[in-house]
C-alpha positions in Angstrom: -5.0 -54.5 10.7 -7.6 -56.1 8.4 -7.8 -55.2 4.7 -11.2 -53.5 5.4 -9.8 -51.4 8.2 -6.8 -50.4 6.0 -9.0 -49.2 3.1 -11.3 -47.4 5.5 -8.3 -45.6 7.0 -7.0 -44.7 3.4 -10.5 -43.4 2.5 -10.8 -41.2 5.7 -7.3 -39.8 5.1 -8.2 -38.9 1.5 -11.4 -37.2 2.7 -9.6 -35.3 5.4 -6.8 -34.1 3.1 -9.3 -33.3 0.3 -11.4 -31.3 2.8 -8.5 -29.4 4.1 -7.2 -28.7 0.5 -10.6 -27.5 -0.6 -10.9 -25.2 2.4 -7.5 -23.7 1.8 -8.3 -23.1 -1.9 -11.6 -21.4 -1.0 -9.9 -19.2 1.6 -7.2 -18.1 -0.9 -9.9 -17.3 -3.4 -11.5 -14.9 -1.0 -11.6 -11.3 -2.3 -11.5 -8.6 0.4 -14.5 -6.2 0.5 -12.3 -3.1 0.1 -10.7 -4.6 -3.0 -14.0 -5.3 -4.7 -15.3 -1.9 -3.7 -12.1 -0.2 -5.1 -12.7 -1.5 -8.6 -13.5 1.3 -11.1 -15.6 0.4 -14.1 -13.7 0.9 -17.5 -14.7 3.6 -19.7 -14.0 7.2 -20.7 -14.8 8.6 -17.2 -12.1 6.4 -15.7 -9.6 7.6 -18.3 -10.5 11.2 -17.7 -10.2 10.8 -13.9 -6.9 9.0 -14.3 -5.5 11.8 -16.5 -6.6 14.4 -13.9 -4.9 12.6 -11.1 -1.7 12.2 -13.2 -1.7 15.9 -14.0 -2.4 17.1 -10.4 0.1 14.7 -8.8 2.8 15.6 -11.3 2.2 19.3 -10.6 2.6 18.6 -6.9 5.9 16.8 -7.3 7.1 19.7 -9.5 5.9 22.2 -6.9 7.8 20.5 -4.2 11.0 20.4 -6.3 10.6 24.1 -7.2 10.0 25.3 -3.6 6.2 25.5 -3.6 4.2 28.7 -4.0 5.6 32.2 -3.3 5.2 31.5 0.4 6.8 28.0 0.0 3.6 26.1 0.6 2.6 23.0 -1.4 -0.1 20.3 -1.0 -2.8 18.3 -2.5 -5.9 16.2 -1.9 -6.6 12.9 -3.7 -9.5 10.6 -3.6 -9.4 6.8 -3.5 -11.3 6.7 -6.7 -8.8 9.0 -8.4 -5.9 6.8 -7.4 -7.5 3.6 -8.4 -8.6 5.1 -11.7 -4.9 5.9 -12.3 -3.7 2.5 -11.3 -6.1 1.0 -13.9 -5.3 3.3 -16.7 -2.2 5.5 -17.1 -0.1 3.5 -14.6 -0.5 0.6 -17.1 -0.5 2.4 -20.5 2.6 4.5 -19.6 4.5 1.3 -18.7 5.0 2.2 -15.0 3.4 -1.1 -14.0 6.0 -3.1 -15.9 8.8 -1.2 -14.3 7.5 -1.1 -10.8 5.5 -4.2 -10.2 7.4 -7.5 -9.5 6.6 -10.6 -11.6 3.4 -12.2 -10.8 1.7 -9.1 -9.4 -1.1 -7.2 -11.2 -4.2 -5.2 -10.7 -3.2 -3.1 -7.6 -5.9 -1.2 -5.8 -6.0 0.8 -2.6 -8.6 1.6 0.0 -8.4 4.6 2.3 -9.9 4.6 5.8 -9.5 6.7 8.9 -5.7 6.6 9.5 -5.4 3.4 7.5 -4.4 2.5 4.0 -5.2 -0.9 2.5 -3.3 -2.2 -0.5 -4.5 -5.1 -2.5 -3.1 -6.8 -5.6 -3.5 -10.1 -7.5 -0.7 -12.5 -7.3 -0.4 -15.3 -9.9 -2.5 -16.0 -12.9 -6.2 -17.0 -12.7 -7.4 -19.5 -11.9 -4.3 -20.2 -9.8 -4.1 -16.8 -8.2 -5.1 -15.0 -5.0 -5.7 -11.4 -3.8 -2.9 -10.4 -1.4 -4.0 -7.6 0.9 -1.9 -5.4 3.2 -3.2 -3.0 5.9 -1.2 -0.2 7.4 -2.0 2.5 9.9 -0.2 5.7 8.9 0.8 8.9 10.7 3.5 11.5 10.9 6.1 11.0 13.7 6.0 13.6 16.4 9.3 15.6 16.8 11.0 14.1 13.8 11.0 16.1 10.5 9.8 14.2 7.4 9.2 10.9 9.1 6.1 8.8 8.3 5.3 5.8 10.3 3.6 2.7 8.8 2.3 0.2 11.3 1.5 -3.2 9.7 -2.0 -4.3 10.7 -2.4 -7.4 8.6 -1.2 -9.3 5.6 -3.4 -11.9 3.9 -3.6 -14.1 0.9 -7.3 -14.2 0.3 -8.6 -14.8 3.9 -5.5 -16.6 5.1 -3.0 -14.7 7.2 0.6 -15.0 5.9 4.1 -14.1 7.2 5.2 -10.5 6.7 9.0 -11.1 6.8 9.7 -11.3 3.1 7.3 -8.4 2.5 9.0 -6.2 5.0 12.4 -6.9 3.5 11.2 -6.1 0.0 9.6 -2.8 1.2 12.9 -1.8 2.9 15.0 -2.5 -0.2 12.5 -0.6 -2.5 12.3 2.5 -0.3 16.0 2.7 0.3 16.5 2.8 -3.4 14.4 5.9 -3.5 16.4 7.8 -0.9 14.3 6.9 2.1 15.8 5.8 5.4 13.8 2.9 6.9 13.9 1.9 10.6 11.9 -1.0 11.8 10.5 -1.4 15.4 7.5 -2.7 17.3 4.4 -0.6 18.0 1.6 -2.2 20.0 3.1 -5.6 19.1 3.0 -4.9 15.3 5.9 -4.3 12.9 6.2 -0.6 12.2 8.4 1.2 9.8 9.7 4.8 10.3 10.3 6.3 6.8 12.5 9.4 6.7 12.4 11.4 3.5 15.5 13.3 2.2 17.5 11.4 4.7 20.8 12.2 3.0 20.2 16.0 3.5 21.2 17.5 6.9 18.8 20.4 6.2 15.9 19.1 4.1 14.7 21.5 1.4 11.0 20.5 2.0 9.0 19.4 5.1 5.9 17.4 5.2 3.6 19.1 7.8 0.3 17.3 7.3 -0.6 13.7 6.3 -4.3 13.1 6.8 -6.4 10.0 6.0 -10.1 10.1 6.0 -12.5 7.5 4.4 -11.8 7.6 0.7 -9.5 10.7 0.9 -5.8 11.5 1.3 -4.6 15.0 2.1 -1.0 16.2 2.3 0.5 19.6 3.0 4.1 20.8 3.4 6.4 23.8 3.2 9.7 24.5 1.5 12.1 26.8 3.2 15.8 27.0 4.1 15.1 27.5 7.9 12.5 24.9 8.6 11.3 24.6 12.2 9.9 21.7 14.2 7.2 19.5 12.5 3.6 19.7 13.3 3.0 15.9 13.0 0.9 14.0 15.5 1.2 10.6 17.0 -2.0 8.6 17.6 
């Protein structure tokens, strides 16, 4: 090979590698539309909405623990804006983010669509960071008390799809620490997790009867009773 051909080959290799690298960088810098849309501007209104969500969600947890209303019913409805306001305010100021988020992860946000939840967060430190987004379909299992199914629809770093194996392992470990039994299987070719609440209790004290997702809105309803009957969940 002549010297001219050698240097031409080197030049072409540099151009190709540089082009691929630039493309990969641009793809990892992509910000999903739902993540941008879920950002709540800072200010007093965000603080007030966050405080309201914290109070209502805390009251719901306390109601479940105490057996619900006089009839044993409990439930709540929470908007995407309320949850994201909380994630940007009290979740940080009360130190929960430091306790719950792994190193390198910050600014979590969620998007709620029909039967689907999207979770996004920043991984790394700008400018060397990317938005990781995870999409799950969610429904109550039919015929199994207190079982929620999460079907993984996609996992991306920016616009690049990435392997879900390590994520699934981390999810399993985290949920099992909170008294949730996790069983993985395949649904329509996608990884799916069946999450069973109060798995250590042969007769659970509370039963989740409704888990409904609509665009921008999450609704849950349940009942606490010693003689709980079969669940009313539906399978898509």
